[in-house]
C-alpha positions as a LaTeX table, in Angstrom:
\begin{tabular}{lrrr}
\hline
Residue & $x$ (\AA) & $y$ (\AA) & $z$ (\AA) \\
\hline
Met1 & 9.02 & $-24.80$ & 25.20 \\
Ala2 & 6.19 & $-22.50$ & 25.05 \\
Arg3 & 2.76 & $-24.19$ & 26.07 \\
Phe4 & 0.18 & $-24.16$ & 23.87 \\
Arg5 & $-3.61$ & $-23.20$ & 25.08 \\
Ile6 & $-7.03$ & $-23.63$ & 23.84 \\
Leu7 & $-10.11$ & $-21.23$ & 24.65 \\
Val8 & $-13.69$ & $-22.25$ & 23.69 \\
Thr9 & $-15.81$ & $-19.08$ & 24.26 \\
Gly10 & $-19.24$ & $-20.84$ & 25.02 \\
Gly11 & $-17.74$ & $-23.91$ & 26.09 \\
Ala12 & $-20.82$ & $-24.36$ & 29.18 \\
Gly13 & $-23.41$ & $-24.52$ & 25.84 \\
Phe14 & $-24.46$ & $-27.38$ & 23.64 \\
Ile15 & $-21.47$ & $-27.64$ & 21.09 \\
Gly16 & $-19.31$ & $-26.01$ & 23.26 \\
Ser17 & $-19.57$ & $-28.67$ & 25.76 \\
His18 & $-18.92$ & $-30.95$ & 22.81 \\
Leu19 & $-15.80$ & $-30.13$ & 22.36 \\
Val20 & $-14.58$ & $-29.81$ & 25.68 \\
Glu21 & $-15.68$ & $-32.94$ & 26.06 \\
Glu22 & $-13.69$ & $-34.27$ & 23.51 \\
Leu23 & $-10.33$ & $-32.09$ & 23.66 \\
Leu24 & $-10.21$ & $-33.63$ & 27.21 \\
Arg25 & $-9.90$ & $-36.82$ & 25.68 \\
Val26 & $-7.43$ & $-35.53$ & 23.51 \\
Lys27 & $-5.29$ & $-34.07$ & 26.43 \\
Ala28 & $-5.40$ & $-37.57$ & 28.39 \\
Gly29 & $-4.71$ & $-39.63$ & 24.90 \\
Val30 & $-7.87$ & $-41.21$ & 23.86 \\
Ser31 & $-9.61$ & $-39.07$ & 21.31 \\
Arg32 & $-10.70$ & $-40.63$ & 18.15 \\
Tyr33 & $-9.15$ & $-37.47$ & 16.80 \\
Gln34 & $-5.84$ & $-38.18$ & 18.15 \\
Asp35 & $-4.20$ & $-37.66$ & 14.95 \\
Leu36 & $-4.87$ & $-34.15$ & 14.04 \\
Phe37 & $-2.55$ & $-33.66$ & 17.65 \\
Ala38 & 0.42 & $-35.68$ & 16.35 \\
Ser39 & 2.32 & $-32.82$ & 16.34 \\
Phe40 & 0.88 & $-30.51$ & 18.55 \\
Pro41 & 2.25 & $-30.46$ & 22.46 \\
Ser42 & 0.24 & $-30.75$ & 25.19 \\
Phe43 & $-1.95$ & $-27.89$ & 25.66 \\
His44 & $-3.92$ & $-25.99$ & 28.27 \\
Leu45 & $-7.31$ & $-26.16$ & 27.83 \\
Val46 & $-9.18$ & $-22.84$ & 28.96 \\
Val47 & $-13.11$ & $-22.32$ & 29.32 \\
Leu48 & $-15.15$ & $-18.41$ & 28.55 \\
Asp49 & $-18.72$ & $-18.59$ & 29.47 \\
Asp50 & $-21.03$ & $-16.10$ & 31.27 \\
Phe51 & $-23.95$ & $-18.46$ & 31.40 \\
Ser52 & $-26.96$ & $-16.27$ & 29.56 \\
Thr53 & $-27.27$ & $-19.06$ & 27.15 \\
Gly54 & $-24.52$ & $-21.75$ & 28.72 \\
Arg55 & $-25.37$ & $-24.19$ & 31.96 \\
Pro56 & $-23.25$ & $-25.28$ & 34.62 \\
Glu57 & $-24.76$ & $-28.42$ & 34.29 \\
Asn58 & $-23.23$ & $-28.86$ & 30.67 \\
Leu59 & $-19.81$ & $-29.06$ & 32.28 \\
Glu60 & $-21.38$ & $-31.44$ & 34.95 \\
Asp61 & $-22.19$ & $-33.53$ & 32.32 \\
Val62 & $-18.65$ & $-33.06$ & 31.02 \\
Arg63 & $-17.30$ & $-34.57$ & 34.15 \\
Ala64 & $-19.38$ & $-36.98$ & 34.79 \\
Thr65 & $-19.34$ & $-38.52$ & 31.34 \\
Leu66 & $-15.45$ & $-38.46$ & 31.44 \\
His67 & $-14.77$ & $-39.90$ & 34.84 \\
Ala68 & $-17.16$ & $-43.24$ & 33.75 \\
Glu69 & $-14.18$ & $-43.41$ & 31.12 \\
Gly70 & $-11.59$ & $-43.02$ & 33.61 \\
Val71 & $-10.40$ & $-39.66$ & 31.97 \\
Pro72 & $-9.12$ & $-36.70$ & 34.00 \\
Ala73 & $-11.83$ & $-33.30$ & 33.06 \\
Asp74 & $-8.65$ & $-30.52$ & 33.73 \\
Phe75 & $-9.84$ & $-27.49$ & 32.21 \\
Glu76 & $-10.04$ & $-23.58$ & 33.64 \\
Leu77 & $-13.12$ & $-22.53$ & 33.88 \\
Val78 & $-13.51$ & $-18.66$ & 33.38 \\
Glu79 & $-17.30$ & $-16.68$ & 33.58 \\
Gly80 & $-16.98$ & $-13.64$ & 31.94 \\
Arg81 & $-18.48$ & $-11.93$ & 28.81 \\
Val82 & $-16.57$ & $-12.15$ & 25.56 \\
Gln83 & $-17.85$ & $-8.55$ & 24.97 \\
Asp84 & $-14.99$ & $-8.20$ & 27.86 \\
Leu85 & $-12.13$ & $-7.46$ & 26.02 \\
Gly86 & $-9.50$ & $-6.55$ & 28.73 \\
Leu87 & $-10.65$ & $-10.10$ & 30.06 \\
Val88 & $-10.48$ & $-11.95$ & 26.56 \\
Glu89 & $-6.84$ & $-10.78$ & 25.84 \\
Ser90 & $-5.78$ & $-11.53$ & 28.92 \\
Leu91 & $-6.75$ & $-15.16$ & 28.15 \\
Leu92 & $-5.21$ & $-14.75$ & 24.59 \\
Asp93 & $-1.73$ & $-15.27$ & 24.01 \\
Ala94 & 1.13 & $-16.23$ & 20.95 \\
His95 & $-0.05$ & $-19.79$ & 21.66 \\
Thr96 & $-3.39$ & $-19.53$ & 21.73 \\
Tyr97 & $-6.29$ & $-21.34$ & 19.09 \\
Val98 & $-9.54$ & $-19.97$ & 20.15 \\
Leu99 & $-12.72$ & $-22.64$ & 19.55 \\
His100 & $-15.41$ & $-19.73$ & 19.38 \\
Gln101 & $-18.79$ & $-20.27$ & 19.93 \\
Ala102 & $-20.39$ & $-17.99$ & 22.51 \\
Ala103 & $-23.56$ & $-16.34$ & 20.84 \\
Ile104 & $-27.10$ & $-16.43$ & 21.01 \\
Pro105 & $-28.59$ & $-18.90$ & 18.75 \\
Ser106 & $-31.89$ & $-18.59$ & 17.95 \\
Val107 & $-33.65$ & $-17.41$ & 15.21 \\
Ala108 & $-36.74$ & $-16.69$ & 17.12 \\
Arg109 & $-34.94$ & $-14.56$ & 19.57 \\
Ser110 & $-33.60$ & $-12.56$ & 17.74 \\
Val111 & $-37.01$ & $-11.95$ & 15.99 \\
Arg112 & $-38.01$ & $-10.91$ & 19.47 \\
Asp113 & $-35.49$ & $-9.18$ & 21.08 \\
Pro114 & $-32.88$ & $-7.77$ & 17.62 \\
Leu115 & $-30.30$ & $-5.92$ & 20.39 \\
Ser116 & $-28.68$ & $-8.68$ & 22.27 \\
Thr117 & $-28.44$ & $-10.70$ & 19.58 \\
Asn118 & $-26.16$ & $-8.18$ & 17.79 \\
Glu119 & $-24.63$ & $-7.53$ & 21.53 \\
Ser120 & $-23.87$ & $-10.84$ & 21.75 \\
Asn121 & $-23.31$ & $-12.11$ & 17.70 \\
Val122 & $-21.74$ & $-9.10$ & 16.29 \\
Thr123 & $-19.80$ & $-7.41$ & 19.35 \\
Gly124 & $-18.92$ & $-10.47$ & 20.84 \\
Thr125 & $-17.00$ & $-11.27$ & 17.59 \\
Leu126 & $-15.60$ & $-8.67$ & 16.85 \\
Val127 & $-14.42$ & $-7.95$ & 20.60 \\
Leu128 & $-12.61$ & $-11.56$ & 20.18 \\
Leu129 & $-11.23$ & $-10.55$ & 16.34 \\
Glu130 & $-9.59$ & $-7.88$ & 18.20 \\
Ala131 & $-7.68$ & $-9.02$ & 21.11 \\
Ala132 & $-7.27$ & $-12.24$ & 19.32 \\
Arg133 & $-5.32$ & $-9.67$ & 16.67 \\
Arg134 & $-3.57$ & $-7.53$ & 19.30 \\
Arg135 & $-2.41$ & $-10.79$ & 21.67 \\
Gly136 & $-1.06$ & $-12.43$ & 18.03 \\
Ala137 & $-2.74$ & $-15.63$ & 18.72 \\
Arg138 & $-2.69$ & $-18.59$ & 16.66 \\
Arg139 & $-6.04$ & $-19.39$ & 14.74 \\
Val140 & $-9.73$ & $-18.52$ & 15.16 \\
Val141 & $-12.34$ & $-20.80$ & 14.48 \\
Tyr142 & $-15.59$ & $-18.91$ & 14.75 \\
Ala143 & $-19.30$ & $-20.83$ & 14.63 \\
Ser144 & $-21.47$ & $-18.96$ & 11.74 \\
Ser145 & $-24.63$ & $-20.67$ & 10.22 \\
Ser146 & $-26.41$ & $-22.39$ & 7.15 \\
Ser147 & $-29.07$ & $-18.80$ & 7.95 \\
Val148 & $-26.70$ & $-16.96$ & 5.99 \\
Tyr149 & $-28.22$ & $-18.30$ & 2.85 \\
Gly150 & $-31.65$ & $-17.64$ & 3.94 \\
Asp151 & $-34.71$ & $-18.76$ & 1.39 \\
Thr152 & $-32.84$ & $-18.53$ & $-1.57$ \\
Pro153 & $-34.85$ & $-22.19$ & $-3.30$ \\
Thr154 & $-31.38$ & $-23.43$ & $-4.98$ \\
Leu155 & $-30.35$ & $-26.30$ & $-3.34$ \\
Pro156 & $-27.59$ & $-27.64$ & $-1.91$ \\
Lys157 & $-26.38$ & $-24.32$ & $-0.71$ \\
Glu158 & $-22.81$ & $-23.65$ & $-1.53$ \\
Glu159 & $-20.13$ & $-21.18$ & 0.14 \\
Ser160 & $-19.59$ & $-19.31$ & $-3.10$ \\
Met161 & $-23.69$ & $-18.45$ & $-2.64$ \\
Pro162 & $-24.53$ & $-14.35$ & $-1.81$ \\
Pro163 & $-25.68$ & $-14.25$ & 1.63 \\
Ser164 & $-29.20$ & $-13.65$ & 1.93 \\
Pro165 & $-30.27$ & $-13.61$ & 5.73 \\
Leu166 & $-34.11$ & $-13.12$ & 6.49 \\
Ser167 & $-33.13$ & $-12.93$ & 10.67 \\
Pro168 & $-31.18$ & $-10.20$ & 12.55 \\
Tyr169 & $-29.84$ & $-13.83$ & 14.06 \\
Ala170 & $-28.80$ & $-14.39$ & 9.96 \\
Ile171 & $-27.88$ & $-11.12$ & 9.64 \\
Ser172 & $-25.44$ & $-11.16$ & 12.77 \\
Lys173 & $-23.63$ & $-14.13$ & 11.83 \\
Val174 & $-22.54$ & $-12.73$ & 8.68 \\
Thr175 & $-21.57$ & $-9.55$ & 10.22 \\
Gly176 & $-19.16$ & $-11.63$ & 12.19 \\
Glu177 & $-18.20$ & $-13.70$ & 8.69 \\
Tyr178 & $-17.03$ & $-10.08$ & 7.43 \\
Tyr179 & $-15.20$ & $-9.48$ & 10.29 \\
Ala180 & $-13.11$ & $-12.24$ & 10.40 \\
Arg181 & $-12.43$ & $-12.03$ & 7.08 \\
Val182 & $-11.31$ & $-8.46$ & 6.73 \\
Tyr183 & $-9.26$ & $-9.20$ & 10.30 \\
His184 & $-7.48$ & $-12.46$ & 7.79 \\
Ser185 & $-7.27$ & $-10.36$ & 4.77 \\
Leu186 & $-5.90$ & $-6.72$ & 6.86 \\
Phe187 & $-3.93$ & $-8.14$ & 9.79 \\
Gly188 & $-2.99$ & $-11.52$ & 9.24 \\
Leu189 & $-5.64$ & $-13.27$ & 12.08 \\
Glu190 & $-5.91$ & $-16.82$ & 10.74 \\
Thr191 & $-9.77$ & $-17.35$ & 11.30 \\
Val192 & $-12.32$ & $-19.77$ & 9.70 \\
Gly193 & $-15.78$ & $-20.37$ & 9.57 \\
Leu194 & $-17.98$ & $-23.17$ & 10.66 \\
Arg195 & $-21.41$ & $-22.67$ & 8.80 \\
Tyr196 & $-23.74$ & $-25.18$ & 11.41 \\
Phe197 & $-26.53$ & $-27.13$ & 9.86 \\
Asn198 & $-28.63$ & $-27.94$ & 12.26 \\
Ile199 & $-26.64$ & $-29.17$ & 15.07 \\
Phe200 & $-28.22$ & $-31.64$ & 17.28 \\
Gly201 & $-27.49$ & $-34.36$ & 20.13 \\
Pro202 & $-27.80$ & $-34.18$ & 24.14 \\
Arg203 & $-27.34$ & $-31.54$ & 26.43 \\
Gln204 & $-29.44$ & $-29.75$ & 23.70 \\
Asp205 & $-31.95$ & $-27.55$ & 26.27 \\
Pro206 & $-35.58$ & $-28.59$ & 25.15 \\
Thr207 & $-37.16$ & $-26.25$ & 28.14 \\
Ser208 & $-36.65$ & $-22.73$ & 26.30 \\
Gln209 & $-39.69$ & $-21.02$ & 24.19 \\
Tyr210 & $-36.45$ & $-20.86$ & 21.80 \\
Ser211 & $-35.56$ & $-24.48$ & 21.42 \\
Ala212 & $-34.56$ & $-26.65$ & 18.53 \\
Val213 & $-37.12$ & $-28.56$ & 17.18 \\
Ile214 & $-34.98$ & $-32.37$ & 17.95 \\
Pro215 & $-34.66$ & $-31.73$ & 21.66 \\
Arg216 & $-38.41$ & $-29.82$ & 21.75 \\
Phe217 & $-40.17$ & $-32.83$ & 19.73 \\
Ile218 & $-38.14$ & $-35.06$ & 22.15 \\
Ser219 & $-38.86$ & $-33.84$ & 25.00 \\
Gln220 & $-42.95$ & $-33.19$ & 24.20 \\
Ile221 & $-43.18$ & $-36.87$ & 23.02 \\
Leu222 & $-41.54$ & $-38.23$ & 26.86 \\
Glu223 & $-44.53$ & $-36.25$ & 28.17 \\
Gly224 & $-47.16$ & $-36.94$ & 26.07 \\
Arg225 & $-47.39$ & $-33.35$ & 24.64 \\
Pro226 & $-48.10$ & $-33.00$ & 20.94 \\
Val227 & $-45.70$ & $-32.67$ & 18.62 \\
Thr228 & $-46.03$ & $-28.78$ & 17.65 \\
Ile229 & $-45.20$ & $-28.04$ & 14.45 \\
Tyr230 & $-44.90$ & $-24.60$ & 12.97 \\
Gly231 & $-45.97$ & $-24.46$ & 9.46 \\
Asp232 & $-47.00$ & $-27.32$ & 7.72 \\
Gly233 & $-44.02$ & $-29.70$ & 8.36 \\
Leu234 & $-42.80$ & $-31.00$ & 5.10 \\
Gln235 & $-40.27$ & $-27.50$ & 5.80 \\
Ser236 & $-37.03$ & $-29.79$ & 5.15 \\
Arg237 & $-33.50$ & $-29.79$ & 7.10 \\
Asp238 & $-29.99$ & $-31.08$ & 6.70 \\
Phe239 & $-30.06$ & $-32.42$ & 10.64 \\
Thr240 & $-26.07$ & $-32.68$ & 11.72 \\
Tyr241 & $-25.21$ & $-34.72$ & 14.71 \\
Val242 & $-23.14$ & $-32.77$ & 16.87 \\
Gln243 & $-20.25$ & $-34.68$ & 16.64 \\
Asn244 & $-19.63$ & $-33.93$ & 13.20 \\
Ala245 & $-19.55$ & $-30.32$ & 14.08 \\
Val246 & $-16.92$ & $-30.99$ & 16.85 \\
Gln247 & $-14.83$ & $-33.10$ & 14.36 \\
Ala248 & $-15.20$ & $-30.02$ & 11.92 \\
Asn249 & $-14.22$ & $-27.75$ & 14.87 \\
Leu250 & $-10.75$ & $-29.70$ & 15.60 \\
Arg251 & $-10.29$ & $-30.52$ & 11.70 \\
Ala252 & $-10.19$ & $-26.47$ & 11.08 \\
Leu253 & $-7.64$ & $-25.73$ & 13.96 \\
Phe254 & $-5.35$ & $-26.74$ & 12.22 \\
Ala255 & $-6.18$ & $-27.38$ & 8.14 \\
Pro256 & $-2.79$ & $-25.65$ & 6.17 \\
Arg257 & $-5.61$ & $-23.93$ & 3.64 \\
Ala258 & $-8.64$ & $-23.03$ & 5.47 \\
Ala259 & $-7.23$ & $-19.27$ & 6.94 \\
Gly260 & $-9.58$ & $-16.94$ & 5.54 \\
Glu261 & $-12.43$ & $-19.08$ & 4.15 \\
Val262 & $-16.27$ & $-20.49$ & 5.36 \\
Phe263 & $-17.19$ & $-23.79$ & 5.69 \\
Asn264 & $-20.86$ & $-26.04$ & 5.66 \\
Ile265 & $-20.97$ & $-28.63$ & 7.96 \\
Ser266 & $-23.47$ & $-30.71$ & 7.81 \\
Thr267 & $-24.56$ & $-34.10$ & 6.05 \\
Gly268 & $-25.79$ & $-33.22$ & 2.73 \\
His269 & $-29.05$ & $-35.28$ & 2.95 \\
Arg270 & $-32.25$ & $-33.31$ & 4.83 \\
Tyr271 & $-35.86$ & $-34.54$ & 5.51 \\
Thr272 & $-38.60$ & $-33.06$ & 6.16 \\
Leu273 & $-40.15$ & $-32.31$ & 9.87 \\
Leu274 & $-42.95$ & $-35.41$ & 9.30 \\
Glu275 & $-40.07$ & $-37.38$ & 8.66 \\
Leu276 & $-38.23$ & $-36.32$ & 11.38 \\
Val277 & $-41.96$ & $-36.81$ & 14.06 \\
Asp278 & $-42.41$ & $-40.66$ & 12.07 \\
Leu279 & $-38.27$ & $-41.87$ & 13.11 \\
Leu280 & $-38.79$ & $-40.10$ & 16.50 \\
Glu281 & $-42.44$ & $-41.98$ & 16.95 \\
Gln282 & $-40.04$ & $-45.53$ & 15.65 \\
Ile283 & $-37.53$ & $-44.31$ & 18.11 \\
Leu284 & $-39.64$ & $-44.11$ & 21.29 \\
Gly285 & $-41.59$ & $-46.65$ & 20.05 \\
Val286 & $-44.86$ & $-45.16$ & 19.97 \\
Lys287 & $-47.50$ & $-44.64$ & 17.07 \\
Asp288 & $-49.91$ & $-41.55$ & 16.28 \\
His289 & $-48.25$ & $-39.34$ & 18.33 \\
Pro290 & $-50.53$ & $-36.43$ & 17.99 \\
Arg291 & $-49.69$ & $-32.84$ & 15.91 \\
Ala292 & $-50.15$ & $-29.58$ & 16.59 \\
Phe293 & $-49.72$ & $-27.17$ & 13.44 \\
Leu294 & $-49.23$ & $-23.68$ & 14.25 \\
Asp295 & $-48.94$ & $-20.46$ & 12.44 \\
Pro296 & $-45.16$ & $-20.48$ & 10.72 \\
Arg297 & $-42.12$ & $-18.09$ & 12.75 \\
Pro298 & $-41.57$ & $-14.87$ & 11.10 \\
Gly299 & $-37.12$ & $-15.50$ & 9.83 \\
Asp300 & $-37.54$ & $-18.98$ & 9.17 \\
Ile301 & $-36.68$ & $-21.09$ & 5.89 \\
Arg302 & $-38.18$ & $-23.11$ & 4.06 \\
His303 & $-35.46$ & $-25.38$ & 2.79 \\
Ser304 & $-32.12$ & $-26.59$ & 4.13 \\
Leu305 & $-29.12$ & $-28.90$ & 2.16 \\
Gly306 & $-25.47$ & $-28.10$ & 2.86 \\
Asn307 & $-23.15$ & $-29.09$ & $-0.26$ \\
Ile308 & $-19.81$ & $-29.99$ & 2.24 \\
Gln309 & $-17.40$ & $-30.93$ & $-0.82$ \\
Lys310 & $-15.30$ & $-27.45$ & 0.69 \\
Ala311 & $-14.89$ & $-29.08$ & 3.87 \\
Arg312 & $-14.29$ & $-32.28$ & 2.63 \\
Asp313 & $-11.41$ & $-30.87$ & $-0.05$ \\
Leu314 & $-9.87$ & $-28.44$ & 2.45 \\
Leu315 & $-10.88$ & $-29.66$ & 6.05 \\
Gly316 & $-11.02$ & $-33.77$ & 5.39 \\
Tyr317 & $-13.84$ & $-33.42$ & 6.67 \\
Glu318 & $-16.20$ & $-36.86$ & 6.32 \\
Pro319 & $-19.61$ & $-36.72$ & 8.31 \\
Gln320 & $-18.97$ & $-40.04$ & 10.83 \\
Val321 & $-22.83$ & $-39.86$ & 12.46 \\
Gly322 & $-26.05$ & $-40.25$ & 10.40 \\
Phe323 & $-28.77$ & $-38.92$ & 10.90 \\
Arg324 & $-30.93$ & $-41.55$ & 12.32 \\
Glu325 & $-27.80$ & $-43.11$ & 14.83 \\
Gly326 & $-27.56$ & $-39.18$ & 15.88 \\
Leu327 & $-31.32$ & $-38.90$ & 16.62 \\
Glu328 & $-30.97$ & $-42.99$ & 18.54 \\
Leu329 & $-28.08$ & $-41.25$ & 20.52 \\
Thr330 & $-29.71$ & $-37.89$ & 21.61 \\
Val331 & $-33.26$ & $-39.91$ & 22.26 \\
Ala332 & $-30.89$ & $-42.33$ & 24.37 \\
Trp333 & $-29.23$ & $-39.07$ & 26.48 \\
Phe334 & $-33.01$ & $-37.50$ & 26.91 \\
Arg335 & $-34.95$ & $-41.03$ & 27.81 \\
Glu336 & $-32.06$ & $-41.39$ & 30.80 \\
Arg337 & $-32.75$ & $-37.77$ & 32.68 \\
Tyr338 & $-36.50$ & $-38.10$ & 31.78 \\
Gln339 & $-36.24$ & $-40.93$ & 33.33 \\
Ala340 & $-34.39$ & $-40.20$ & 36.47 \\
Ser341 & $-36.30$ & $-36.62$ & 36.73 \\
His342 & $-39.21$ & $-39.03$ & 36.81 \\
Thr343 & $-37.99$ & $-41.42$ & 39.68 \\
Pro344 & $-39.76$ & $-41.44$ & 42.84 \\
\hline
\end{tabular}
């Protein structure tokens, strides 16, 4: 019997490392999503990353977490670029499923450096799709973004709405969607797109100038620095804990009616940045933490909220971790590492 394989591109990144972690639990037979793999034979797990935005310490954290649970961390790590067609082809065959997370995941960085964003997100996705087509891969599940909707006032966002990107990053994601749709309709390659809505959780990098808002706020509060808010803080987001994104990816691997479709992956609830700061103060046990309001950033949208009915109907997706619980888990992870780094 042929041995199936799962390739995770960008597997050393924030979301990618969580996918790797859960797939290793699946391999060990201890995952909460074991039922999804009931008819799936054992598989070989391959991680591809060039470590341009992914970090080796994310995979080290995966290994440490699983070691504490008594779960083997058996996977193949390949260092390389998803834009390398020959390399990617060598990692694929007719028994391969792909979870494509490799990207430069930053609106602000894309505004500053559109060319690198296009090279990583558009060229990288096209190369992956072409390699998958040539090698006859089973299915490609790829990471898209809620940013494709732009700043249209209609809420919640539904997949049938026309894209209206406001940044090079958003353009790169909707372009990836168009390529995936064409590769499905023209070549018969099964593709499934997941439009992530503000994914957050452990391992998200708080140190970069392009950091997402939640790890940045947590880090600033822990270090006693003012929370920096771009704009008035009344902009709202459908913050989605990373385990919900993991669930969506694993369901999308095998869902029979999902090929050729895109799905919102969110919770269906939104919170303002000021409400986020208030919740973090409660969880961290601080009051009236200083806030610094800066000019809005180019390319940022005002409000974001996803309708997840399509994902419910076709993927069986249902958010398992709410906003408050996700924040508590994320704060606990960051606080543990902050305390460890400040212990003499």
